[in-house]
N, C-alpha and C positions, 0 to 999 in steps of 0.2 A: 483753468478756471480763473486764474489771476487776471488774464487779459479780458475776460468777459466782465468781471467785476469792475475793472478799470474803464471799460467801454461804457457800461451803465452809469458809473459815477460821473464821468466826464460829460456824457450826454445830458444828464440832469443838471450838472453845473452850467452847461450852455443855456438851458432854459431859465435858470435862475438869473444869469447875466442878462438875458434878453428881457426878463421881467423887470430887472432893476433899471433898464434903459428908460422905461416909462416913468419911474420914480424920479430919476435925475435929469429928465428932459433931454435925453440923448436922441439925436436923429438916427433912427434905426437903419435907413438906407445908407447913409454915409458910414456909419459904424460897420455895417455888413461889408461894404466895399473895403474899408481899411482892414477888417478882419481877414479878408482873403490874402492880401499881400503879407500880413503878419503871419498867417498860417504857412504861406509858401516860404517865407524867410526862416521861420522856425524849423521847417523841414530841412532846409539847406544847412542850418546850423547844426542839427543833430545827425546829418547824413554822415555815414562812416566811410563813404567812398568819394572819389572825385567825380565831378559832373562833366560828362562829355556830351556836348550838344549834338554832335554827329551820331553818337550812340542812341541818344534819346529819339531823334527823328528817324532813325533806322529801325527802331523797336516796333514790335507788333501792336503795342498798347497805346502808342501816341495818338492814333486815330480814334481811340476810345475816350481818353482822358480829356481831349479838347471839347467834344460835344458834351461830355459829362460836366465839365466846368460851366458851360452855358446852362445846363440843366440845374446845377447847384444854385446859382444866383437867381435863375428864373423862378424856381420853386419857392425860394425864400421870399421873393417879391409877391408871388401869388398867395402864399400863406398870409402875408401881411395884408394884402387886399381882401382876402376872404374874412380875416379877423375884423377889419375895419368896416366892410360893407355888408357883412352878414352877421357873423358872431364868432367868438373865440371857440366855442364848443364845436361849431361846424368845421372850422379849420382843423381843430385837433382830431376830430373823428375822421375826417377825410385823410389826414396825414397818417394816422396810426392804423386805420383799416386797410391801408395799402399793403400791410404785411402779408396779406393773402397772395399777392403777386410773386414775391420771391419764393414763397413756399411752393406754389404751383410750378414755378420754373424749376426748382430743385427736384421735384418729384417727376416732372415730365421730361426734362432735358438732361438732368444729371442722374436719373434712375435711382434716386434715393427712396428707401422704403420707410413707410410710416405704419406703426402699429395702431390698433384700435384706440389704445389709451392716448397716443400722441395725436391722432386725428380728433379725438374728443377734446383734448387740451387746446388744439388750434381753434376749433369751433367755439369753445368756451372763451378763448382769448378774444375773439371778435365781439362776443357779447359783453365781455369785461371792458373792452375799450369803449364801447358805446355807453355803458352805464357809468363808467368812471368820468366821462366828459359830458354827460347829459346835463342840460340846463332846462329848467321848467319855465323859464321866462318866455312869454309869448311875444313874438315879433313878426310882423308881416314881411315877407321877403319877396323882392322883385324876381319873378321867374327868369328874367333875362340875366340875372346874376348867378344862376345855378351852374353855369359853366365853370365858375371859379373853383368850387370844391371838387368838381369832377376832374379838372386839370391837376389840382393838388394831389388827389388820389392816384391818378395815372403817373404823374411825375415822380412822386415819392416812391411808388413801387418800381418805376424804371431805374431810379438811383440805386435802390437795393439790389435789383437784378443785375445791373451793370457792374457794380462792385463785386458781386458774387461770381458772375461769369468771367470777369477779368482775372480774379484770383485763381479761378479753376483752369482757365485755358491759356492765359497770356503771361501772367506774372510768374517768374521762375525763382525769384529769390527775395529776401527781405529788403535788399537794396533797391530792387526794382519796384517793390510795393511802395517804398518811401518816395522814389522818383515819380511814380505814378501819381501819388497824392500831391506832391509838390507841383507838378505840371497842371493837375486839375485845379488846384487852388489859384495858381497864377493865371490860368485861363479865365476863371471866374472873376479875378481882379480886373483883368483887361476889359471884360464885358461890363463890369460895374463902373469902371472909369468912363466908358462910352455912355452909359446911362446918365451918370452925373454930368458929363459934358452937355448932353442933350437938355437936361433939366436946367442947367445954369445958363447956357449960351443960347439955346433955341426956344425952349418952352418958357424959360425964366420963372419957373416955379420954385427955384432954389437959388440962394445967393452964395457967392464964393466964400464969404465970411463964415457962413454956417458949415460949409464943407471943411474948412480948416480950423473950426472951433476946437479948443483943447479937449472939451468933454467928449466930443464925437471921436476924436483920434484915440484918446485914452480908452474909451468904450470899445473901439474896434480892436485895439491891442489886447485888452483883457479878454475879449471874445475869441480872438484869433489863435492864441497860443493853445488853449484846450481844444479848439476846433480841429487843429492839425492832428492832435493825438487821438481825437475821437475816430477819425478815419483810419489812422495808423493802427490803433488797437483793434478795430474791426478786422483788418487783414490778419493781425496776429491771432485773434480769436478763431477766425476761419482756419488758419494753419494749425491751431492747437488740436483740432479734431475731437475736442471734448463733446461737441454737438455737431450733428450734420447741419448744413446750412438751413435745411427745412425746419429744424428745431431752433437754431440759433437766433434767427431774426424775430420769431415770436417771443422768445425769451427776452431779447433786448428791448423790443417795443413795449411789451407788457410791463417789464421792470421799470422802464422809463415812465410809463403812464402812472403806475402805482406810486413810485417813489416821488415823482414830481407833484402829484396830487397831494401827497402827505406833506411834503416840504412847503408847498403853496399854502396849505392850511397852517403849518407851524411857523413859517417865516413871514409870509405876507398876509396871514389871517384871512385867507380866502375861505368862503363858506363851502362846506361839503354837505350835500343832501344825503338822506338815507340811501338813495339809489347810487350815489357816488361811492359811498362806503361799501355797499354790496359789490359794486364793480371792482373796487380795490381788492376785496376778499377773493372774488372770482379770479382776478388776475393772478393772485398768489397761488390759488388752486390750479389754474391752468399751467402755470410755470412748472409746478410739481409734476403734473401729468406729462407735459412735454419732455421733462428731464429724465423720466424713467424709461 
């Protein structure tokens, strides 16, 4: 249970850091790229074993963590685009509703069983996610942009499925899970550097001074350290067997939604509508149903 609590706490901390970027004028893209090298180096620092490049490239999971790293930074970027071009609530709903994908994967491919109460809890969880992030503001949306939340939904679900499947079939020890996380983050960093190079040198939509600005580098470091442990503790939570993965991911996502909404109201004075409050209550109820 400790690892589940730590995972939830760090995931919410990441959201608070991302929210603070806006307040302090941090360039999110640059900070996200710096975050990935920071996360990778943090993993190396806390690794209990020596790193063997040959062993890494001969492992079964290396061919998974490389595309996963690409997926990591791509979904971060798509979430940002969805937030800017449509709305924050749309991005949040698309991200969190994806919990249905790892649940279905666990039931269909891992043969995990769900009781009636747990199924009711998962259905209630989807309703809770929608209500917790619902915004009543009216805004016309270009139909051509609807592919953004669809890709966020699919990509977020694929990340959870990949982590779950890797832990189940390919990763044999805690050292391997740490190496898997490190390689995934370093892959995301390399992809991020390529994106920054394109924006600075070819598209010229970003200047080099902004890339190396102290606030962006500090923001990336502050984001990167907990980001490493967010993935590391997910592996530890899966290994703890407190919950089946079909239960664990809804609990993590719903706790994330409820706690981040509360802290957003408490710390950043974000307004919560009556529907948002109902969603938070339903999230707590659904977690209790899934837990039993």
